[in-house]
N, C-alpha and C positions, 0 to 999 in steps of 0.2 A: 470535360474533365472527369475522369473515372474516380470513384471514391476509393480511398486507401483501405486495404484490408487490415483486419486486426492482426496483431503480432502475438504469436504464442512463444513463450519463453520456457525452455525446459532446463531447469537446474540439474546439475550432476554432482554426485559425491564421488570422491576418489578415495579408494581404500588400498592400503598396502597389505598384501596377503603374507601369510607366514613363510611361503616359499620364495619371497622376494619379488614377486610379480605385483603388478598394479591392476586393480579392477576399477573401471568407471561404471557407476550405476546411475542411469538416468532417473530423474525424479518425475513427478507429475507435471504435466504441461500447465502453465499459468498464463492467463490472458494478460497482455500488456497493451494498453491503448492510449492514444493521445488524449489530452485533457478534454476536448470537446466530445469525443466518442465516449469517454468514461462518464462524463456528465450526462450524456444521453442514455447510457445503459443503466445508470444508478439513480438518476433523478436528483443528483447533488450538483449544485452549480460549480463552475470552474473556480470561482472565488473561494468557495468553501473548501474545495479540494486542496487548493493552494494553502489555505490556513491550516487545515488538518495535517498536511505534510510538514508545514513549518513547526507545528507542535509535536511532531513525531508520532502521530496516531496512525498514519498510513505512510507507505513508501512512495517515492517517485524516482524516476530516473530521467536523465536528459541525454538521449543517444545522439542528438545533434544540437547545434546552437539554435536551431529554429523551433524545436519542439520539446515539450515535456510529456512524459508518459506516466501513467498511474496504473495500478493493478485493481481492476473493478472488483475482483473477489475480496480484496482487502477492504474496500469501501463498504461492500455489502456486509462483511463480517463486523466492521465497526458499527454500522447501523444496527445490526442485531445486538451487539454488546450494549449500545445505549438503550435499546428497548428492554433488554433483560435486566439492566441495572437502572431502576428509576432515578436513583440519586447520582448517576454518573456525572452530570454536569454540576459539580460542587463549585464553590467560590474560587478555589485554587485553579481548577481546570478552566473555568470561564475566564478568569483573569489572564491565564497563559494563552488561551485561544485568542482573546482580543489583542494581546500584545505580540502574538506570533512567536511565543517562547516555547522551548522544549521543556517539559517537566519530567522529572524522573519518577516513574511509577513504582510504588512499592507493592509487594505482594498483598498487603492488607487493604490497600485502596483500590485494587483492580477488581 
């Protein structure tokens, strides 16, 4: 069985120009990988990935019924955020994480 290749996602923005035409501007390519691959790339277990997505800290998508994909760059950015904010895991966030609840982040608590 050959290993599956990573999937790169290229978001696009659509802009209406003054002359009535439309311009599609491609964004930067973003790596999207299955849960096992994301776990291998980031060192974060699939269980933790699931919980972080449930809380809204990282995004996930389900392109097919058989698999869930995550964005390894977002996981790495989240890890950096927790390193830069020593008090990131306060009681509210810990409780939400353990319950799998989404919490609304305010500008002052981020």
